[in-house]
C-alpha positions as CSV (number, residue, x, y, z in Angstrom):
1,X,9.5,8.0,54.2
2,X,8.3,10.2,57.2
3,X,6.8,8.7,60.2
4,X,3.3,10.1,59.1
5,X,3.8,8.5,55.6
6,X,4.7,5.2,57.2
7,X,1.5,5.3,59.4
8,X,-0.6,6.1,56.3
9,X,0.9,3.2,54.2
10,X,0.2,0.8,57.2
11,X,-3.3,2.0,57.6
12,X,-3.9,1.8,53.8
13,X,-2.4,-1.6,53.6
14,X,-4.6,-3.0,56.5
15,X,-7.8,-1.2,55.3
16,X,-7.6,-2.7,51.8
17,X,-7.0,-6.3,52.6
18,X,-10.6,-7.2,52.6
19,X,-14.1,-5.6,52.6
20,X,-16.0,-5.2,55.9
21,X,-19.3,-4.1,56.8
22,X,-19.9,-1.3,59.3
23,X,-20.3,-4.0,62.0
24,X,-16.8,-5.2,61.4
25,X,-17.8,-8.6,60.0
26,X,-16.3,-9.7,56.6
27,X,-18.7,-9.1,53.7
28,X,-19.6,-11.7,51.2
29,X,-17.8,-11.4,47.8
30,X,-19.4,-8.7,45.7
31,X,-19.3,-10.4,42.3
32,X,-22.2,-12.8,41.7
33,X,-21.1,-15.8,39.7
34,X,-24.7,-15.9,38.2
35,X,-24.3,-12.5,36.7
36,X,-20.6,-12.5,35.8
37,X,-18.3,-15.1,34.1
38,X,-15.2,-16.2,35.9
39,X,-12.9,-14.1,33.5
40,X,-15.2,-11.1,34.1
41,X,-14.8,-11.6,38.0
42,X,-11.1,-11.9,37.6
43,X,-11.1,-8.6,35.8
44,X,-13.0,-6.9,38.3
45,X,-10.9,-8.3,41.1
46,X,-7.8,-7.0,39.2
47,X,-9.6,-3.6,38.8
48,X,-10.4,-3.7,42.7
49,X,-6.7,-4.3,43.6
50,X,-5.3,-1.6,41.2
51,X,-8.0,0.8,42.5
52,X,-6.8,0.1,46.1
53,X,-3.1,0.7,45.1
54,X,-3.5,3.6,42.9
55,X,-6.9,5.3,43.7
56,X,-8.2,4.6,47.2
57,X,-5.9,7.0,48.9
58,X,-7.8,9.9,47.5
59,X,-11.2,8.5,46.4
60,X,-11.3,6.2,49.5
61,X,-11.9,2.4,49.6
62,X,-15.5,3.3,50.0
63,X,-15.6,5.3,46.9
64,X,-16.8,8.3,49.0
65,X,-14.0,10.6,48.1
66,X,-12.2,13.3,50.0
67,X,-13.5,16.8,49.0
68,X,-10.8,18.5,50.8
69,X,-8.2,16.9,48.5
70,X,-10.4,17.6,45.3
71,X,-11.1,13.9,45.0
72,X,-14.9,13.5,44.4
73,X,-17.0,10.5,45.5
74,X,-17.1,7.9,42.7
75,X,-20.1,6.3,44.4
76,X,-23.0,7.3,42.3
77,X,-21.1,10.1,40.4
78,X,-22.1,11.5,37.2
79,X,-18.6,10.6,35.8
80,X,-18.9,6.9,36.8
81,X,-22.3,6.3,36.0
82,X,-22.2,8.5,32.8
83,X,-20.7,8.2,29.5
84,X,-17.7,5.7,29.3
85,X,-15.6,7.8,27.0
86,X,-15.5,10.8,29.5
87,X,-14.7,8.4,32.4
88,X,-11.7,7.0,30.3
89,X,-10.5,10.3,29.3
90,X,-10.5,11.6,32.9
91,X,-8.4,8.5,34.1
92,X,-6.2,8.7,31.1
93,X,-5.5,12.5,31.3
94,X,-6.3,13.5,34.9
95,X,-7.9,16.8,35.9
96,X,-6.7,20.0,34.6
97,X,-6.8,21.6,38.1
98,X,-4.0,19.1,39.1
99,X,-6.3,17.3,41.8
100,X,-6.0,14.2,39.9
101,X,-2.8,12.9,38.1
102,X,-3.0,11.3,34.6
103,X,-2.7,7.6,34.6
104,X,-2.3,7.3,30.8
105,X,1.4,7.0,30.9
106,X,1.6,5.3,34.3
107,X,-0.6,2.3,33.6
108,X,-1.2,0.2,30.5
109,X,-4.5,0.2,28.8
110,X,-5.7,-3.1,30.3
111,X,-5.1,-1.9,33.8
112,X,-7.0,1.3,33.2
113,X,-9.8,-0.7,31.8
114,X,-9.9,-2.9,34.8
115,X,-10.0,0.1,37.2
116,X,-12.7,1.7,35.4
117,X,-14.8,-1.5,35.1
118,X,-14.4,-1.8,38.9
119,X,-15.4,1.8,39.6
120,X,-18.5,1.4,37.3
121,X,-19.6,-1.7,39.3
122,X,-18.6,-0.9,42.9
123,X,-20.3,0.9,45.8
124,X,-23.8,0.4,44.2
125,X,-22.8,1.5,40.7
126,X,-23.8,-0.9,38.0
127,X,-22.7,-1.1,34.5
128,X,-23.0,-4.7,32.8
129,X,-20.5,-4.0,30.2
130,X,-16.8,-4.2,31.3
131,X,-14.4,-1.7,29.7
132,X,-11.9,-3.2,27.4
133,X,-8.2,-2.1,26.4
134,X,-9.7,-1.3,23.1
135,X,-12.2,1.1,24.7
136,X,-9.2,2.8,26.4
137,X,-7.1,2.9,23.3
138,X,-9.8,4.6,21.4
139,X,-9.7,7.5,23.8
140,X,-5.9,7.9,23.8
141,X,-6.0,10.1,20.6
142,X,-8.7,12.5,22.0
């Protein structure tokens, strides 16, 4: 790994360890136990961890994206707040322009479901229905 690659990996590792507010203080957990069951919270947290490992380098931990890389913001985006099937297909198949890789062969359907559930419920996005592996499997034939 190059020196720049190592520095990026270290920065990413430290920046994804916990959520912090702009003032640097640790934020409260984002998942309200009154709104989500313990199992749902576990899935959202699994999705957050996978997002940080697989997606945050381009889309940023904040979900604000990096236009220069062709990685759009996910915070409030039409894809993330729009039809679930389209969101799933983009994660499964990537983007034709090569800016986003296909994750359909790299991750299992449960991991993809958890990432998408997280994206649809992070950064102010709100979708009360978590995505399931069955939802992802239904889109693999499209």
